[in-house]
Structures are given as C-alpha cells and as structure tokens.
N, C-alpha and C positions, 0 to 999 in steps of 0.2 A: 433562557436567554437574556431576560430583561434584567436578571440580577449580574450579569457579565459587564465588565466595563465597556464602555461604548455600545452596549447592547449587543455586542457581537460575541457570538459562541464559538469555540474552538473547534467546532465540527467543521465549520465554514472557513477556516483559516488556512486554506490550501496553499497558498504562495508560501507564507511563512514556514509551514511545516513540511514543505515540498523538497527542501534542499538536502535531500537524503545522502548526496555525496559528501557534503561536509560532516553529516552525522556518522556516516560509516567511517570516515577518515579519523575522526576522534576515537570511534571504537576500536578500531585497528591499531591505533596508538596506544591502547591499554591492554588489548588481549592479542594473543598471537593468532592469525588467520585460521589456523588448523582447530582453533577452540570456539570459532564462530560460526554458525549455521545461517543462511540467509534463505529466506522464502518470500513470496508475495502474499498477502493476505488473501488476494483473489483466488491463489490456488487452493485455499482451504475450502472454498465454495464450489469451484469448478472440479476439482479433484481431492476431495476432502481425506478419502482413505491413503491416496498415494502420497499426499503432502504430510499428512499426520505420520504416516508409516516412516518417512524419511526423517522427520524431526524425532520421532522414538528413538529409531536407530542411530541417529547421531548422538542422543544423550546415553545410548546404551539402556534404554528403558524398555520394559514390556509394553505392548499397544493395549489400551483398555478394552475390554469385551462389550461394553455398552454402546448403544447406537450413538451415531455422530449427527449432530445438529448441523444442517447446513444453510440455514436461512438466515441472511443478514439483514437486520433490521436497524434503521435510524431511528434515533428518539425525536427527531425534529423533521419538518417537511424536506423532502429531497429537493435539490435545485432543479431548474428546468432542463429537460432533456436535450435541449441544443443550445450550444453557447454560442454567444455573438462572434461571427466571423473575426472581427479586430481584436477582441478579446482572446481568441484562439490563436490567432498569429502571434500576438504578444507574448502569450504563454509559452507557445511552440520556441520562439525565439530564446526565451529565459531558460527553459528546462531542456532542450535537445542535447545540448552538449554535456548536461548534467547527467541525462540518462546514459550517455556513454561511458562516463566516469562510474556510475552506479555499476554499469554491467562489466566493467574491467574490474572495479574492486571486489564484487560480489560473484560474478560468474552467472548471475541470473539475467534471464533475457527480459527485456522489457518491450519487446516487439509489439505486443498486444497493445501497450499503453500508447504507442506511437500511431496506431491506427485511427483513422479519421472518424470512424464509427464506434470507437471503443466507449463502453457505457460500465459504470461501477454495478457490481451485482448485489444490489440493495433495494429495499422498499421502504416506505416511510410508515410509521405507526400512525400520522396524522393526515 
C-alpha cells in the first residue's frame, strides 16, 4: 500500500470502482448481450458449484474435476465490520439507483447487497 499513489490501495477504492452500471453499459456497447454472462463474485463463495456450472455452461466448456477452493482472502486488513451511519446513508444515496440499473442491464439480483447487515465473504491475511 505504501508504494501506491497517496498511500491508497485499489482494494479500498470502493466508490470509484463501484459504478458497475457505467462499466456494464460500455461492455454491452461492445458486445451483444447474449455473448456476455454476468454473475456476482459473492456467488462463487456462497454457491461455488452452481455458479461455476453456469459459467462453464455459458462458455460451452466442461466443468473441471478438481476440488473448488471457496475461501476469499484479502491481502490487506479488512475494513471495520460496521460502517458509520452517515457514510452508509451517503453511499446508499449514491448507489441505490445504480443497483437498479445493474439489475436491469444484467438480470442479476442485488437484493443481498441492499441488506443492512450485508457483509463481504472475506477474511484478512493480516
């Protein structure tokens, strides 16, 4: 992290990387919708076999026969478990309408992301 500009690491650039709707619109401007498969990384941890099965099916590929690792580990300390209420309110205002757009563009439900008690399925190495 200290080598990064401003001492900030991309792992924690949540807001700037969170505009998925804009990124998806650009992607769909380049590729036909039927050639793109959307899924949430969280689903790889919650339902790895089902999620990978859908991905392999979309690609027309055979599923691997080896075991699937389901642990998500961050290379830096995880953020605090509970966000400040003011920050949470600010971010909800920024992202709620974007979640609606992402759902419309992808067909993927973001209902879990909207839950007040939502937590990323990760643990820290440090």
